N, C-alpha and C positions, 0 to 999 in steps of 0.2 A: 505494499499500500504506500503510494507515494506521499510524503509528508508535506502538507501545504498549511502555512499558518499565516493568518491575518491579524489576529487580535493579540496572541501570545508571542509573536515573532520577536519582539525587542525586550521582552520582560527582564531577560538576564543581562541587558546592556544599559538598563537606566536605573537611576535612583528616584524612587516614586516622588519624593518631595524636592525633586530638583529639576526646575524647568528647563535648565540648560542641557541636562543629560537627555531629556525628551527632545530637544530641538537637534542635538547632534544626530539623532536617528531619523530626521525628517519631521519631527513634531512641529505642528502649526504651519507646515508648508503647504497643506491642503487648504487651510483657512486663507493663507495669503493668496493662493490660486484662485480660490472662489471669489474672494472680495475684489481682487484686480480684474479678473477675466470673465466672470459669470454674473449675469443679472439674476435676481431671485428666481425667476421662472426657468432660466437656463439650468441653474443648480438643480431645481426640482426635476426637471426633464432628465438629468443624468442620474438622479437617484431612481426615478421610474425606469430607466433603461437598464440599470444595474440588476434589477429584480429583487432587490432587497425586501424581505418581508420581516415583520416583527419577530423578535426572538423571545418574547416573554411568554408566548404560549399560543395566542390567537393567530398569528401568521398573517396579519393584514398587511397589505403592501404599503411600505413606508412612504414612497413618493406619492401615492395616491392620497394619503392621509394629510401630508404636507400640502398638496395641491388644493384641496378642499378648503383649508384654513387661508392659504395665500390669495384665493380668489374672493374671500369674504371682505367686504369693503369696510368692516369695523376698524375704527382707529386704534382700539385696545386689543392685543392679541397676547397669548401666553404660551410659553414652551415649557414643558415639564418632563424631566427624566425620572422615571419611576425606578428607584432603587429601594424599594420596599422588601421584595423578595422573601416572602414568608412561606413558600412552598417547601414542605419538608423534603430533605435530601438535596436541596438546590442552594448553592453557595457561588455561583459563577460571577454575578454582578458585584457582590461584596469583593471577590478576590480582584476583580477588574479595578475596582476603586482603590484597593490596597496597593496593587502592583503598578498600575499606570493611571492614576486619576485624570491627568491632562488628556488622555485619549478620549475620555467621555466628555470632558469640557470642550475639547475642540469639536466633537460632534454636536454638541448643544449649540455653541456659537454659529456653526454652519446652518444648523437647522432654524435657528431663530432668525438669522439673516434671510433664509429662504422663505419663511412665512411671513416676515415683517413683525416680528416680536420684539419689543424693547425690554421685556422682562421674562426672565427664566428662572426656573426652580429646580432643585434637585430634591425629591421626596424620598428621604433616607430613613431606613428602619432604625429607630432609636437605639437599637442594641448592637449596631455596627460601630464600635468605638474606634477601632484602627481606621476604618474607611472614613469616619468623620473627620478624624485629624489629618489625614492625607488630604481630603477634599478641601478642607478649609484652607490648608496651606497652599494647595494649588490654586484655589480661587483668587487667594490674595496675590500669589505670583502673577496670575493672569492680568489682575488689575494693575499691578506695578510694571508690567510690561506691555501695557496699552492694548491688551487682548480683550479686556472688558472695561466698561465705562463709556465715556464719551468718545465719539470718532474712533472706533475700533480700527486699529492699524492705518489711521488717518482717513478712513472712509466716512462718508455721510451715513454711519450706522452706530447706534448707541445700543448698549446692552448691559443691563445689570443682572447678576445671578446671585442667588443666595440658596441656602440649604433649609428645608423644611423637615423637622424631625417627627416621624410618625411613631405610633406606639407598637409597631410590630404586628398589626392586626392582619390576618390572612385576607380578609375581605377587601382591604384597602389596596390590594394588588389589582382590584377591578377598578379601572379609571375613573368611574363616576363616583365610587365610594371614596377614592383617593381625593377627588375634587371636594367632595362634601367634607372630608376631614380637614383639608386645607382652609376651608371657609368656616371651621369652627362648629361645624354640625356633627351629628352621629356619623360614623363610618359605615354607611350603608348605601347601597346602589340606588341610582335613579331611574325613573322611568325613560326609555328610550324608543323612539326619538322624543325631543331633540338630542342628538349625539354632541359630544364635547367639541368636535370640529366646528359646530354652529353655536353651541351654547354650553360653554365649559366653566372655567373658574371666573367666579363673579359675573356670570352671564355673558362672558365673552369667548370668541373663538379660541380654542385651545388645543395643541397638540400634546398628547401624552405618549412618550416612547420609552422602551425598556432600556436599561443601561447597556446590555450587550448589543442591541440593535444600533445604539449611537456610536459605540466603539468601532463599528464597521465603516463608519461615514468617512474618516480621514483616508482610509485605503482607497476607497472608491474614487476620490478626487486626485489622489497622488498617483495611482496606477492606471486609473480609467474605468469607466463603467463597464466596458466589454471585458477587461481583465477580470472583474469580480463576476460578471455573469458567466464566464467560461469555467468557473470553479463550482462544484457542486452539481445539482441536477438543474434541468431546464426550468421547471416550475418553482424550484427553491434553491437559488444559486447562493454560493458562498460557503462558509464553514460554520460549524457549530461548537459551542463549549459543551462538553459532556461532564457531569458531576457523577463519577462512578464510585459506588460504596457496596458493602456487602462481602459476600463470601468470594472475593477475587484476590488474586496475588498482588495486584498493584492498584489499590483504590487511589483516586485523585482526580484532578481536573485535566481533561484533555481536549485538544481542539483538532477537529478533523473536518473535511468536507462533507457537506450533506449528500447522502448517497451511500453512506457506509451502512452495511447490514448489521443486525444485531449480533450475529456470530463475530463479525469483525471488531464490533465495539468490545464484546466479551473477551476474546482472544488476542487480538491484535494491540488493543489499547490497554486493557486491564490485565493481560497476561494469562487470562483463563482462570478456571476455578481452582481454589486453594487445594492443595494436596490433602487427600483424605476426605474430601467433601463431595456430595452428589448434588448436582443442580435440581431445583424444584421448579422455579420460574424466575423471569425477570420482569420488573415493574420499570417502565419508562414514562417519564413525565412527572415524577413526584407521587404524593399520596393520591392525586386524582388521575393518575396514568393507567394506561392499559397494560395487560399482562401479555408477555411473550413466552410461550412453552416452546420446548425444543423443535417441534414441528414448524415454528414460525421463525427460525434463526436466519433464514434467508430474506426475510423481509427488511425493507428500508424505512426506518422511522423518518417521517418528514412532516411538512406543513401542508402537503397536498391533501385537498379534499378527499382524494380516493385512497389516501394512506391507511393500511390496515392497522398501523401503530402510529397514532399522532405523536409527534416530537415533543410538544409540550414545552416545558421548561429545560428539557435536556437532562434531568436527573435520571441515573440509571442505577436501581437497586437490585442486586443479584442475591436471591434467596435460595438457600440450600435446604435439603430435605431434614436436617437437624432442627429446623425452625418449625413451630407449630403454625400453620396458616390461620388457624382460629384466632390465636393471639394477634397476628398480624392484622387480620380483618377488624378486630376489636380496636387495634391501635388507630386504624383509619377512621373509624367511626367516632372514637374519642376525639380525636382532632377536629373533624369537621362539626361535630356537636358543640364543641368548645368555641370554635371560630364562627359559627353561624351568627349572623348580626340580630337575628330574631325579628326582622322586619316582616316576613311572611310565614303564616302558620304551618304550611306544608314542611318547610325546612326547619323551623323552631321545634315543632313538635315530632316531626318525622325522624330527625336525627337522633332525637332523645329516645324515641320508642325503639328504633333500630339498634342503637347502642345497648339498650336494656336486653333485647333479644340475643344479641351477640354475646353478652356478659352470661346470660343462661346457657348459651352454647359452650363457652368456655367452661363454665362450671358443671357441665354435665346435666343440666336441667332443661335442656332443649326438647320441646314435644312437638307432636303434629300440629297443634294449634300455631305455635311459634313458626313452623315451617310455612303455613299458609298465610299468616300475617307478614312475614318476611317478604313474601312475593308482592303482596299489596303494598307494602311501604316502599319497596323498591320502585314499583311503577309511580307512586305519588311523587317520590323525590325525583324520578327521571323525568317527569312530565308536567309537574304543575308548580314548581317553585319560581320566585320572582326572578331570580338570577341563576346562574350556572352553578352556584355552590352546591345546591341540592343534587343536581345531576352529577357532579364530580364526586360527591360523597359515596355514590354506589357503583362507579365505574369499575373499580377493583373487585368489589363484591360480585358484580354480575359476571366478571371473568372467572373468579373462582368456582362459580356455579357452572358456567360455560364449559370449563375444562375439567370438571369434576374433581377439584383438587382437594375439597373438604367433602368427605363421604355423606355427613348428616345433611348437607345442602343439596345433595343430588336429587333431581326431579323424582316425585314420588310415582311409581308405576301404578296405574289404575288397574284393578282386577278385572278380568273379563268375566262376564255373567256365565253362570253355570249352564244356562240354556244354550 
């Protein structure tokens, strides 16, 4: 497998809190190129041409999102980098901020220029202490070097950037809940439409992009949109950061082109299963991710609508047969029940009821009525909740049933009539 790096390429060459070390490897040359040679519309066209899609999970085309806000005639626009990252098993955005904060900041400045925003924010998980220090120092250095503030790089473009600290709520990874949080309201999702691109922070057009998404922007303008588009797959160009953990020889953070198979992630990146362990399944995308069993190891996780395994946040958890899948299923529901914002009854009550059923399953008190109720609750959470959190809460559980990983959850066979 050919090694291709975009985001992590220079991490071993720079000092995170030293802007000059970032500049020595070409840092802020993309911003200089954009401001000197691109109109905002031309910059957006290059991002669209690159095929970059959001790396937070949804996979929405980045250039299209920028274009919607850029075309809005509102005088006040905002650009927000989402660095909340509360998906279990996911730590890519935090590590980018710790290893190369200027990479994110350069992406934010280019994005703000493209959409016409004069104010930008980094919505940072309040528990990311090292990332906070690195970002604060990097922002100050950017101001000191005329990369933020009045007349950025001498151009007719002003931009202020500040950090907003979130409380680490999973639901605030959803962009409208994040915006509510920044406005001092409860962190819960809004009705859509209107979408943030039309009516976001304080009622103004707003772009919300994931940290990893923005870390790709400097490469696109330094190397060219065509170069980026040639990496990965046609419908999902570029690379992806994979957070690999569990029963593998080399857990850690890896960058690889999108198009890599489940088997290649397991064996080529993570070194395969630990000696003496036997694989049960792999969960891809965090606690809300789909499961991959051995028969699916040739599948390619991606953001394509037709992907059998959605890539999501890029978290990869390898589960061995020493682990009890009942306890794993319960841990999923405990997480989602705790993180439910409580806005809608199906999610607030459904996750609570489902957690209670799984607790009985773990304790050996699971009965026929629980099995019937479990199917009903899965349907309710999958189809009736206000936002996607309810649907996410049962993704893994549905696959445990589908692949018959937990015997008690296997579909009950109906007896044939004696007649």
